[in-house]
C-alpha positions in Angstrom: 0.5 8.1 -25.3 2.4 10.4 -22.7 3.5 13.4 -24.6 7.3 13.5 -24.7 9.2 16.5 -23.2 12.6 15.1 -24.4 13.1 14.4 -28.3 16.7 13.1 -28.4 18.2 9.7 -28.4 21.2 9.0 -26.1 23.8 6.4 -27.5 24.6 3.2 -25.5 28.0 4.6 -25.4 26.7 7.0 -22.9 26.0 4.2 -20.4 29.4 4.3 -18.8 30.4 4.6 -15.2 33.2 6.8 -16.4 30.7 9.6 -17.9 28.4 9.4 -14.7 29.8 11.1 -11.6 28.7 10.4 -8.0 25.7 12.5 -7.0 26.1 15.1 -4.2 24.3 13.7 -1.5 25.0 15.4 2.2 25.5 12.7 4.7 26.4 10.0 2.1 29.7 8.0 1.1 29.4 6.4 -2.3 30.9 3.1 -2.3 30.4 2.1 -6.1 28.5 3.2 -9.3 28.0 0.4 -11.8 26.3 0.6 -15.2 24.6 -2.3 -17.6 23.1 -1.4 -21.0 19.9 -3.5 -21.4 18.9 -4.0 -25.1 15.4 -5.1 -26.7 13.8 -5.9 -23.4 10.3 -7.4 -23.9 7.9 -8.1 -20.8 4.3 -8.1 -20.1 3.3 -6.6 -16.6 0.1 -7.5 -15.5 -2.3 -5.2 -13.5 -1.8 -5.0 -9.9 2.2 -5.1 -10.3 2.5 -1.3 -11.4 0.8 0.5 -8.6 -1.7 3.3 -9.5 -1.3 2.0 -13.3 -2.8 -0.7 -15.5 -1.1 -3.4 -17.3 1.8 -2.6 -19.6 3.3 -4.8 -22.4 6.7 -3.5 -22.8 8.4 -4.1 -26.3 12.1 -4.0 -26.9 13.1 -1.2 -24.4 16.6 0.0 -24.5 17.8 1.4 -21.1 21.0 2.0 -19.0 20.6 0.5 -15.4 22.9 2.8 -13.1 23.1 1.0 -9.8 24.7 3.4 -7.0 25.7 1.9 -3.8 26.5 4.1 -0.8 26.4 4.0 3.1 25.7 6.8 5.7 29.0 7.0 7.5 28.7 5.7 11.1 25.7 3.8 10.5 26.9 0.6 9.1 24.2 0.5 6.5 24.7 -0.3 2.7 22.0 1.1 0.3 21.5 0.1 -3.3 19.5 2.5 -5.7 19.0 1.5 -9.4 18.3 4.2 -11.8 16.9 2.9 -15.3 17.4 5.5 -18.1 15.5 4.7 -21.6 18.0 5.6 -24.3 15.7 6.3 -27.1 12.2 6.9 -25.7 12.7 9.1 -22.4 9.7 11.2 -21.9 11.6 13.9 -19.7 10.0 12.7 -16.6 11.1 10.6 -13.5 9.0 8.1 -11.7 10.1 6.4 -8.4 8.6 3.0 -7.6 7.8 2.3 -4.0 8.2 -0.7 -1.8 6.0 -3.3 -0.3 5.6 -5.0 3.1 8.9 -4.5 4.8 10.7 -3.8 1.5 11.7 -0.4 0.6 11.7 -1.0 -3.1 13.7 -3.2 -5.6 11.4 -6.1 -4.7 10.0 -8.5 -7.2 7.0 -6.7 -8.0 8.9 -3.2 -7.9 11.4 -4.4 -10.4 8.3 -5.4 -12.7 6.7 -2.0 -12.2 10.3 -0.5 -12.7 10.2 -2.3 -16.2 6.7 -0.8 -16.8 7.6 2.4 -16.2 10.6 2.4 -18.6 8.3 0.9 -21.1 6.1 4.0 -20.7 9.3 6.3 -21.2 10.0 7.3 -17.7 13.5 7.2 -16.3 12.8 5.0 -13.1 14.4 4.8 -9.7 13.9 2.3 -7.0 15.9 1.9 -3.6 16.4 -1.2 -1.3 16.6 1.1 1.7 19.7 -0.8 2.9 17.7 -4.0 3.5 18.9 -5.9 0.5 16.5 -8.7 -0.8 15.0 -9.5 2.7 11.2 -9.8 2.5 10.9 -9.8 6.7 13.0 -7.8 9.2 14.3 -11.2 10.8 17.8 -10.6 9.5 18.1 -6.9 10.1 15.6 -5.8 12.9 17.7 -6.4 15.9 21.4 -5.8 16.2 21.2 -8.1 19.1 18.7 -9.4 21.5 17.2 -6.4 23.1 18.7 -3.9 20.9 16.8 -2.6 17.6 18.7 -1.5 14.4 17.2 1.9 14.6 19.3 3.1 11.6 18.0 0.5 9.1 14.5 1.2 10.5 14.8 4.9 9.8 16.4 4.0 6.2 13.1 2.1 5.4 11.0 4.9 7.2 12.2 8.1 5.5 16.2 8.8 4.8 16.5 6.5 1.7 13.3 7.9 0.1 14.8 11.4 -0.4 18.3 10.0 -1.0 16.8 8.1 -4.0 15.2 11.3 -5.3 18.6 13.2 -5.3 20.5 10.5 -6.8 18.0 9.7 -9.5 17.9 13.3 -10.5 21.7 13.6 -10.6 22.3 10.6 -12.7 19.5 11.6 -15.2 21.3 15.2 -15.5 24.7 13.3 -16.3 23.2 10.8 -18.7 20.6 13.2 -20.6 22.6 16.3 -20.1 19.3 17.8 -18.7 17.3 17.2 -15.4 13.6 15.8 -15.5 10.9 18.3 -16.3 8.7 16.7 -13.8 9.5 14.1 -11.0 6.8 11.7 -9.8 6.3 9.1 -7.1 4.0 6.1 -7.1 3.4 3.2 -4.6 0.9 1.4 -2.5 0.7 -0.2 0.9 4.3 0.4 2.3 4.8 2.2 -0.9 1.6 4.3 -0.3 3.2 5.3 3.2 6.6 6.0 1.8 4.5 8.4 -0.6 2.8 10.3 2.4 6.4 10.4 4.2 7.7 12.2 1.1 5.0 14.7 1.1 5.1 15.3 4.7 8.9 15.3 5.2 10.6 16.0 1.9 8.1 18.0 0.0 10.7 19.2 -2.5 11.5 15.7 -3.8 8.8 15.0 -6.1 6.3 17.2 -8.0 3.3 14.6 -7.7 2.8 11.7 -5.6 0.3 8.8 -6.3 -0.1 7.1 -2.9 -2.8 4.4 -2.2 -3.8 2.1 0.4 -1.2 3.7 2.4 0.5 2.1 5.6 0.2 5.4 7.3 -0.7 5.1 11.2 1.7 2.2 11.2 2.0 2.0 15.0 -1.6 1.6 15.4 -3.0 -0.5 12.4 0.0 -3.1 12.9 -1.8 -3.8 16.5 -5.1 -4.1 14.7 -3.4 -6.6 12.4 -2.8 -8.8 15.6 -6.2 -8.1 17.1 -8.0 -11.1 15.5 -5.6 -13.4 16.7 -5.5 -12.1 20.2 -9.2 -12.3 20.1 -9.0 -15.8 19.2 -6.6 -16.4 22.0 -8.7 -14.6 24.5 -11.7 -16.8 23.6 -9.6 -20.0 23.5 -11.6 -20.6 20.2 -10.0 -20.8 16.7 -12.8 -20.9 14.2 -12.1 -22.4 10.7 -12.3 -20.0 7.6 -15.4 -21.6 6.4 -17.2 -20.1 9.4 -15.7 -16.9 9.3 -16.4 -16.6 5.5 -20.0 -17.5 5.9 -20.5 -14.5 8.2 -18.7 -12.3 5.8 -20.8 -13.4 3.0 -24.1 -13.0 4.8 -22.9 -9.4 5.5 -22.2 -8.8 1.8 -25.4 -10.3 0.7 -27.6 -8.1 3.4 -25.9 -5.0 2.2 -25.2 -5.4 -1.3 -28.5 -4.2 -2.9 -28.6 -1.2 -0.8 -27.0 1.0 -3.7 -29.7 -0.6 -6.0 -27.6 -3.0 -7.6 -26.6 -6.6 -6.6 -23.0 -6.8 -7.9 -20.9 -8.1 -5.1 -20.1 -4.6 -4.1 -21.2 -2.7 -1.1 -20.8 1.1 -2.4 -21.5 2.6 1.1 -19.8 0.5 3.7 -20.4 2.9 6.7 -24.0 2.1 6.5 -23.8 -1.6 6.3 -25.5 -2.7 9.5 -25.3 -6.4 10.0 -25.3 -8.5 13.2 -23.0 -11.8 12.9 -25.0 -13.6 15.3 -27.7 -13.9 12.9 -25.7 -16.4 11.1 -25.1 -18.5 14.2 -26.4 -22.1 13.7 -26.5 -21.9 9.9 -24.9 -25.0 8.1 -21.9 -24.3 5.9 -19.8 -26.6 3.7 -16.1 -26.6 5.0 -13.9 -27.7 2.3 -10.8 -27.5 4.7 -12.4 -29.9 6.8 -14.3 -32.1 4.2 -17.6 -31.7 6.1 -20.4 -29.5 6.9 -20.4 -27.6 9.9 -22.6 -25.1 11.9 -21.5 -21.6 12.4 -20.7 -21.3 16.1 -21.3 -18.4 18.5 -17.6 -18.1 18.8 -16.9 -17.4 15.1 -19.7 -14.6 15.3 -17.9 -13.0 18.1 -14.6 -13.2 16.7 -16.1 -11.7 13.5 -18.0 -8.9 15.7 -14.7 -7.9 17.5 -12.7 -7.9 14.2 -15.1 -5.4 12.9 -15.2 -3.5 16.0 -11.3 -2.9 15.7 -8.6 -3.3 18.4 -9.9 -2.2 21.7 -8.1 -1.5 25.3 -9.4 -2.8 28.5 -11.6 0.0 28.9 -13.2 -0.4 25.5 -11.6 2.6 24.0 -10.3 2.2 20.3 -6.7 1.6 19.2 -7.4 1.4 15.6 -10.2 0.7 13.1 -11.3 -2.7 12.0 -12.1 -3.6 8.4 -15.4 -3.2 6.7 -18.0 -5.8 7.2 -17.6 -7.3 3.5 -13.9 -7.6 3.7 -12.6 -11.1 3.7 -11.1 -11.7 7.1 -9.4 -15.2 6.2 -7.3 -13.7 3.5 -7.2 -13.8 -0.3 -4.7 -13.7 -3.2 -4.4 -9.9 -2.8 -5.0 -9.8 0.7 -3.7 -11.2 4.1 -5.7 -13.1 6.7 -6.2 -11.0 9.9 -8.3 -14.0 11.3 -6.1 -16.9 10.2 -6.4 -20.5 11.5 -5.0 -23.6 10.2 -7.3 -26.9 10.6 -6.9 -30.6 10.5 -9.2 -33.1 8.7 -10.5 -33.8 12.3 -11.7 -30.4 12.7 -8.9 -29.3 15.3 -7.9 -25.6 14.3 -5.2 -23.8 15.5 -4.2 -20.0 15.3 -2.2 -18.8 12.3 -0.3 -15.7 12.0 0.1 -12.2 10.5 4.0 -11.9 9.8 4.2 -8.2 9.5 2.4 -7.6 12.7 4.0 -10.8 14.4 7.6 -9.3 13.4 6.8 -5.7 14.6 5.9 -7.0 18.1 8.7 -9.4 18.4 11.7 -7.3 16.8 10.6 -3.9 17.7 8.4 -3.8 20.7 9.6 -6.7 22.7 13.0 -6.9 21.2 13.3 -10.6 21.6 13.2 -12.7 18.2 12.2 -15.8 20.0 9.3 -14.7 22.1 5.7 -15.9 21.3 3.0 -13.3 20.8 0.3 -15.8 21.6 -1.8 -15.8 24.6 -1.2 -12.4 25.6 -3.3 -10.6 28.5 -5.4 -7.5 27.8 -2.9 -5.6 29.9 0.0 -7.0 27.9 -1.7 -6.3 24.5 -2.6 -2.6 25.8 1.0 -2.1 26.8 2.3 -3.1 23.4 -0.1 -0.6 21.9 1.0 2.1 23.9 4.8 1.3 23.3 4.1 1.0 19.6 3.1 4.8 19.4 5.4 6.0 22.2 8.6 4.4 20.6 8.1 4.7 17.0 5.5 7.4 16.2 7.9 10.1 14.9 9.6 7.5 12.8 7.0 5.1 11.3 3.7 6.8 12.0 3.5 9.0 8.8 0.2 10.7 9.9 1.2 14.3 10.3 -1.8 16.4 8.7 0.5 19.1 8.0 1.1 19.2 4.2 1.5 23.0 4.1 5.0 22.8 2.6 4.2 20.2 0.1 1.2 22.6 -0.9 3.1 25.7 -1.1 5.7 24.2 -3.5 2.7 23.1 -5.8 2.8 19.5 -5.1 -0.3 17.2 -6.0 -1.3 14.1 -4.1 -3.8 11.5 -5.3 -4.6 8.1 -3.9 -7.5 5.6 -3.8 -8.0 3.0 -1.0 -10.1 -0.2 -1.5 -13.0 -0.3 0.8 -12.6 -4.2 1.4 -9.0 -3.8 2.3 -8.4 -6.1 5.3 -4.7 -5.6 5.7 -4.9 -1.6 6.3 -8.6 -0.7 7.0 -9.9 2.1 4.9 -11.0 4.1 7.7 -7.4 4.8 8.5 -7.3 6.8 5.2 -10.4 8.5 5.9 -9.5 9.5 9.3 -6.2 11.0 8.1 -8.1 12.9 5.5 -10.3 14.3 8.1 -7.3 15.4 10.0 -5.9 17.3 7.1 -9.0 18.8 6.0 -9.3 20.1 9.8 -6.2 21.8 9.4 -6.5 23.1 5.7 -10.4 23.4 4.8 -9.2 23.6 1.2 -6.9 20.7 1.0 -8.8 19.3 -1.7 -7.0 21.9 -3.9 -3.9 19.7 -4.0 -4.8 16.3 -2.1 -7.6 14.0 -3.1 -8.3 10.7 -1.8 -10.9 8.1 -3.7 -12.5 5.3 -2.0 -12.7 2.2 -4.2 -15.7 0.1 -3.3 -15.2 -3.8 -3.4 -11.2 -3.4 -3.7 -9.0 -5.4 -1.6 -5.6 -4.3 -0.5 -4.1 -2.2 -3.5 -5.8 -4.6 -6.1 -8.2 -7.3 -6.6 -11.8 -8.2 -5.1 -15.2 -7.7 -6.5 -14.7 -3.9 -7.0 -13.4 -1.8 -10.1 -9.9 -0.8 -9.9 -8.6 2.7 -10.9 -5.8 2.0 -13.5 -5.5 5.8 -14.2 -4.7 7.0 -10.8 -1.2 7.9 -11.6 -2.1 9.5 -14.8 -4.8 11.7 -13.3 -2.2 12.8 -10.8 0.2 13.7 -13.5 -2.6 15.6 -15.4 -3.2 17.9 -12.5 0.4 18.5 -12.0 1.2 19.3 -15.6 -2.0 20.9 -17.0 -3.9 21.9 -13.7 -6.7 19.5 -14.4 -8.0 18.3 -10.9 -9.6 14.8 -11.0 -13.3 14.9 -10.0 -13.5 11.3 -10.4 -11.4 8.4 -11.4 -12.7 6.1 -13.8 -12.1 2.3 -12.7 -12.9 -1.0 -14.2 -13.2 -4.5 -12.8 -10.2 -7.0 -13.5 -11.3 -10.8 -13.7 -14.9 -10.2 -12.8 -17.8 -11.5 -14.7 -19.8 -9.5 -15.9 -17.4 -6.7 -15.9 -18.4 -3.1 -15.1 -16.9 0.3 -14.8 -17.5 2.9 -12.1 -16.6 6.5 -11.4 -14.9 6.6 -7.9 -15.6 9.5 -6.2 -13.3 11.9 -3.9 -13.9 11.5 -0.3 -16.4 12.5 1.3 -18.4 12.1 -1.6 -19.8 8.9 -2.4 -20.9 6.6 -5.5 -24.6 6.8 -6.2 -26.5 4.7 -9.0 -29.3 6.5 -10.9 -31.5 3.7 -10.9 -32.3 3.2 -14.5 -29.1 3.1 -16.6 -27.0 -0.1 -17.4 -25.3 -0.7 -13.9 -22.2 -1.7 -15.9 -21.6 1.5 -17.3 -19.9 4.3 -15.4 -22.1 6.9 -16.8 -25.0 5.4 -14.6 -23.6 6.7 -11.6 -22.7 10.0 -10.1 -20.8 11.4 -6.9 -23.0 13.2 -4.0 
């Protein structure tokens, strides 16, 4: 149990708009404040929905839902913030739940996470960033053809994140008659990027931030998300998933045992050296085609170039590719970066990766109906340049200067799965290296843990660190820095535990102990 810092009960009658004044938020005009008391709510929140946490079985939660709607005058935006306030179990802390994909928060998984947070006793806040319930920017990205809605993009990128912190702390003060003792943020993917944005730009917003698999370096990694499709267009070859997966499986098999255990997880992805050409000619069973098929040279070339990462015409790197054991064709917890759709007669066509496709169409080309297929290398290079030139200060979220966050005592903890296809893990290690280059003692307040075999935020063959948030909270409140994050598999047989290591340390098996137990591993 999380030790409580507040030992009173607030009556349901306190959940009244008449008793909760509008917050003081410079640059905002408040439109409405509504309250709704929710009684005896129960819900099971499974792992994967509550970023940086494990599953939570919420039982008979009582809380006040305060919904605040406001605008930034002159920007024609309407932002909704929900603050959920446990009436009889508040632990004296605030937790902000981050977004996902193109959503700033208050999305389906985010609302489940808010429920889990309330179930653990946190006052909880989420914001829609002015984007409503839209899961893509198709309805808001352009004011008109050729004109980007920069205000809403800025709302998603940064502005509404700090707004939510200010609003939540004010509402909490009105409801409980005291402000939170500690304020925290948690998120993964877009939510992870938001966490880093808060640390970089709004260092006073939160005492601690758990931000994992972050979509930082946005302008580069989104171009990487288009790279596999661009390569297929260039080659005029669209290999079925079975061929691509056969190469990935062969790479995993070749590198799996290098750590002393064959468990479907590569502990040191940087040293996985595998040539996809060695699989060419192998026979694979193609369930999507209903027949057997030989792995083609084209499939091997597509995979090789996907691993190499997005490149310019002069072969310089635009961004990093995924690890060799990452599933390029998509999974339940990851997207396909080499997507194809095939008919029964063996004809395959190119699929799409919507986040990247929307970025190119709406924000770079500023044309909702343009096709992103069959670009030339020169066109691809130009768009990669524009992506950084136009939006680096807004969406990049990659400033290595965390000095203000450090100075006010903030702590930042996150993990990144090594088999993340959507956001390649080397983007996070590259960022951490850049922070260390500026502050050699950055591990005094910021630690990145690599999670071998974990997909995007969750899933995969690896062990998931459900205690990431709690490790960050312990660091903030008690000064205990996490030397490892204990992680456990979810839905993997046989199950196993692993200590995740703070980068640049790596997980090493002792060679003799039970490989399903965490104590058989160390970080070196």
